[in-house]
N, C-alpha and C positions, 0 to 999 in steps of 0.2 A: 168397608161396610161391615156391619155387625152380623155375626152368624145368626141364622134363623130369620133373616129379613123376609117380609112377605111380598114386597114389590121390588123390582129392579130400581137402582138409583136413578137412571135416566128418566123413568116415568115420574118419580117423585120430583125430580128437578124440573121437568117440563110442567107439571101441575103447579109448582110453586112459582115459576117464572110467569106462567099464564095468569095466575091470580095477582101477582105484582103488576103485570101489565094492565090489568083491569083497574088498578088503582090510579092510573094516569087519567082515567075518566074524570076523577074529582078535581084534577088540576086544570084540564082543558075544556070541560063542558061549562056552558053558561046556563044550563037548565036548572034553576034553583030548586024547584019543587022535586024534581027527580033526584037530585043530589041529596036533598034532605031525607027523602024516602029510602035511598039506598045506602046511606052511610052506616047506620046502625047494623043492618044485616052484613055489610061488608066487613066491619070491624069484628063482629062476633064470629063471622065465618073464618076470619084469619086466625083467631084463637083456636077454633075447632080444627082448622086445616093443620095448624102447627102440631096439635096433639095427635092428629091422624098420621102425620108424617113420622112422629116419634113411634107410634104403634106400628106403622108399616115397616119401619127400619128395624123393628124387633127389640125395642128397649124393654128391659124387665119391668114388671109391674111396680116395683118399689121406686124405680126412677120416675115412672109416670106419676106416682103419688107425690114425689118431691117436686116435679115440674108443674103439676096442676095449680097450686096456689100462685106460683109466679105468672103463669099464663093468665089466670083470672085477674091478678093485679094489673098486669100490663094491658089487658083488654079493657078493664075499667078505666085506667088512666088514658088510654087512647080515646075512649068515649067522652071523657070529661076534660081533656086537656084543651089547649087554646085553639082548636080548629073551629073556624066559623065561615059562614058564607055571606057575602055582601048582598044586601037587599037591592042595591042600585044596579050593579053590573053583573051579579051572579058569580063573581070570582071567589075562589077558595083562598082564605086568608088564615094563616097560622102564626103563632107566636114563637119566636126563636128562644125566648126566655122560658124556662120550664115553669109550669104552674101559673103562668100569667096569660090571661086572655087578651087577644089583640083588641084595640079600641077603635082603630080606623082601618079602612081598606087600603092596602098597599097599591092597588091598581087605580082606583078613582078618588080615594081620600074621604069617602063617606063614612060617617060614624056607624059602628057595628053595635047592634042592640040585642039580637037574639042569638042563642047558641045554635050550633050546627045540627045536633041530633035532637 
């Protein structure tokens, strides 16, 4: 752990695991409207949480300024990558191929037309 850390490591790890566990909602829930409403705040919150973890661990301001553009880029890509929700069954569908949006639901086979967020 870095000297001058603001929070103990176990608290940071517990918060991070809890937020990651919350992400399973998008895999197992079939509530399409709620998943669409919660995806953008969840992805934005993950970027903010990552920066908060760096701050809480005591990273110097210069390192935070170096990390900030990468966190913004990853957050943007997570919002715009191939994650979609199926209109027919409510399943979460994502593309394994980077920068390629899925065209059909892997669960029911229906064509996908609208983006997730």
